[in-house]
C-alpha positions in Angstrom: -100.5 -2.3 -3.2 -97.7 -1.7 -5.7 -97.0 -5.4 -6.2 -97.4 -6.1 -9.9 -100.1 -8.8 -9.4 -102.1 -6.4 -7.2 -101.6 -3.6 -9.7 -103.1 -5.8 -12.4 -106.2 -6.2 -10.3 -106.4 -2.5 -9.6 -105.9 -1.8 -13.3 -108.9 -4.1 -14.1 -111.0 -2.4 -11.5 -110.2 1.0 -12.9 -110.9 -0.2 -16.4 -114.3 -1.6 -15.3 -115.1 1.6 -13.3 -115.3 -0.4 -10.1 -114.7 1.1 -6.7 -112.1 -0.7 -4.5 -112.3 -0.8 -0.7 -109.2 -1.8 1.2 -109.5 -3.4 4.7 -106.4 -4.9 6.4 -106.5 -8.4 7.7 -102.9 -9.0 9.0 -100.5 -6.4 10.2 -96.9 -5.5 10.0 -95.0 -6.5 13.2 -97.8 -8.8 14.3 -95.3 -11.2 15.9 -94.3 -8.4 18.4 -97.9 -7.5 19.2 -99.5 -10.8 20.1 -100.3 -9.6 23.6 -103.1 -7.2 24.5 -104.9 -7.4 21.2 -102.3 -4.9 19.8 -102.5 -6.2 16.2 -106.0 -4.8 16.0 -105.4 -1.7 17.9 -102.0 -0.7 16.6 -100.9 -3.1 13.8 -103.9 -2.8 11.4 -103.9 1.0 11.4 -100.2 0.9 10.7 -100.8 -1.7 7.9 -103.3 0.6 6.3 -100.9 3.6 6.4 -98.3 1.3 4.8 -100.7 0.2 2.1 -101.6 3.8 1.2 -97.9 4.8 1.2 -96.9 1.9 -1.2 -99.8 2.9 -3.5 -98.6 6.4 -3.6 -94.8 5.9 -3.6 -95.1 3.0 -6.0 -96.6 5.3 -8.6 -99.9 3.3 -8.8 -102.1 6.4 -8.6 -100.1 8.0 -11.3 -100.4 4.9 -13.5 -104.1 4.5 -12.8 -105.8 7.9 -12.9 -109.3 6.5 -13.0 -108.9 4.2 -9.9 -111.3 4.9 -7.1 -109.9 3.5 -3.9 -111.0 3.8 -0.2 -109.4 2.7 3.0 -110.9 1.4 6.2 -110.4 2.8 9.7 -110.1 6.4 8.5 -106.9 5.5 6.7 -105.3 4.2 9.8 -102.3 6.2 10.8 -101.7 7.7 7.4 -103.4 11.1 7.9 -101.7 11.7 11.3 -98.3 10.8 9.7 -98.8 12.7 6.5 -96.7 15.7 7.5 -93.8 13.3 8.4 -94.4 11.4 5.1 -94.3 14.6 3.1 -91.1 15.7 4.9 -89.5 12.3 4.1 -90.4 12.9 0.4 -88.8 16.3 0.5 -85.5 15.2 2.1 -84.9 11.6 0.9 -84.1 10.9 -2.7 -85.3 7.3 -2.5 -88.8 8.6 -1.7 -88.8 10.5 -5.0 -87.6 7.5 -7.1 -91.0 7.0 -8.8 -93.2 9.9 -7.9 -92.6 13.6 -8.4 -95.3 15.2 -6.3 -95.5 15.1 -2.4 -97.7 12.3 -1.0 -100.2 14.9 0.3 -100.9 15.8 -3.4 -102.5 12.4 -3.8 -105.2 12.9 -1.1 -107.8 14.0 -3.6 -107.5 10.5 -5.1 -108.2 8.7 -1.8 -111.4 7.9 0.1 -111.7 6.9 3.7 -114.4 5.5 6.0 -115.2 7.3 9.2 -114.0 4.7 11.7 -111.5 6.6 13.8 -112.8 6.1 17.3 -112.0 9.7 18.0 -114.0 12.9 17.3 -110.8 14.9 17.0 -109.2 12.4 14.6 -112.4 12.4 12.5 -112.2 16.2 12.4 -108.6 16.0 11.3 -109.4 13.5 8.6 -112.2 15.8 7.3 -110.0 18.9 7.5 -107.1 17.1 5.8 -108.7 14.9 3.2 -112.1 16.8 3.0 -115.4 15.4 4.1 -116.1 14.8 0.5 -113.6 11.9 0.8 -115.0 10.5 4.0 -117.9 8.1 4.2 -119.8 6.5 7.0 -118.2 3.2 8.2 -119.2 0.7 10.8 -116.5 -2.1 10.6 -119.4 -4.5 11.3 -119.3 -7.3 12.4 -115.9 -6.8 14.0 -115.5 -5.9 17.7 -113.3 -2.9 16.8 -116.2 -1.4 14.9 -118.8 0.9 16.2 -122.3 -0.2 17.2 -124.0 3.0 16.2 -122.1 4.5 13.3 -124.2 7.7 12.9 -123.9 8.4 16.7 -120.1 8.5 16.4 -120.4 11.7 14.3 -122.3 13.7 17.0 -119.2 14.4 19.1 -117.2 15.8 16.2 -117.2 19.5 15.2 -118.6 18.9 11.7 -120.7 21.2 9.5 -124.0 20.2 8.0 -122.2 19.8 4.6 -119.6 17.5 6.3 -122.4 15.4 7.7 -124.2 15.3 4.3 -121.0 14.1 2.7 -120.1 11.5 5.3 -123.7 10.1 5.6 -124.3 9.6 1.8 -122.8 12.0 -0.8 -119.2 10.7 -0.6 -120.4 7.1 -0.9 -122.6 8.0 -3.9 -119.6 9.5 -5.6 -117.2 6.7 -4.6 -119.5 4.0 -5.8 -120.4 5.9 -9.0 -124.1 6.2 -8.2 -126.2 9.1 -9.4 -126.7 11.7 -6.7 -130.3 12.5 -5.7 -131.4 16.1 -5.6 
């Protein structure tokens, strides 16, 4: 997402106050994952983490402070890898080439859908990014989605405020809609 042509599109979206939702279609390493449906189970979540990382490390979020951007599949493997990504930023000069803040400092700029397929991972996502940055997702009509999106929330240890955020408040904010009382 730090490719200049893509940044031009993101810049236009920010200028027009449009929300951007990123959903992977092809994955890194797909040629090694052809068997067992692995591109969709392993590759796409890795692709999403890569997209978020390039957005951050490429300085796009610094360049576009008004950009509202969300990622499918709970951000893929980004949140579970965030500690490792922050560590890499701390110990590797090339990670600090463009940005000056650790990647985790950019979490308040990112939004995610709730498609994690794991109550514990959804809890981690809410604890790390805040439920005010997580919104209900279904991944419909894809087979890796969830048939009953609201039901997937019942197994997670979430507060009523978390549920309120995930079910509608976060989407209202992300989409720039006026919140109802």
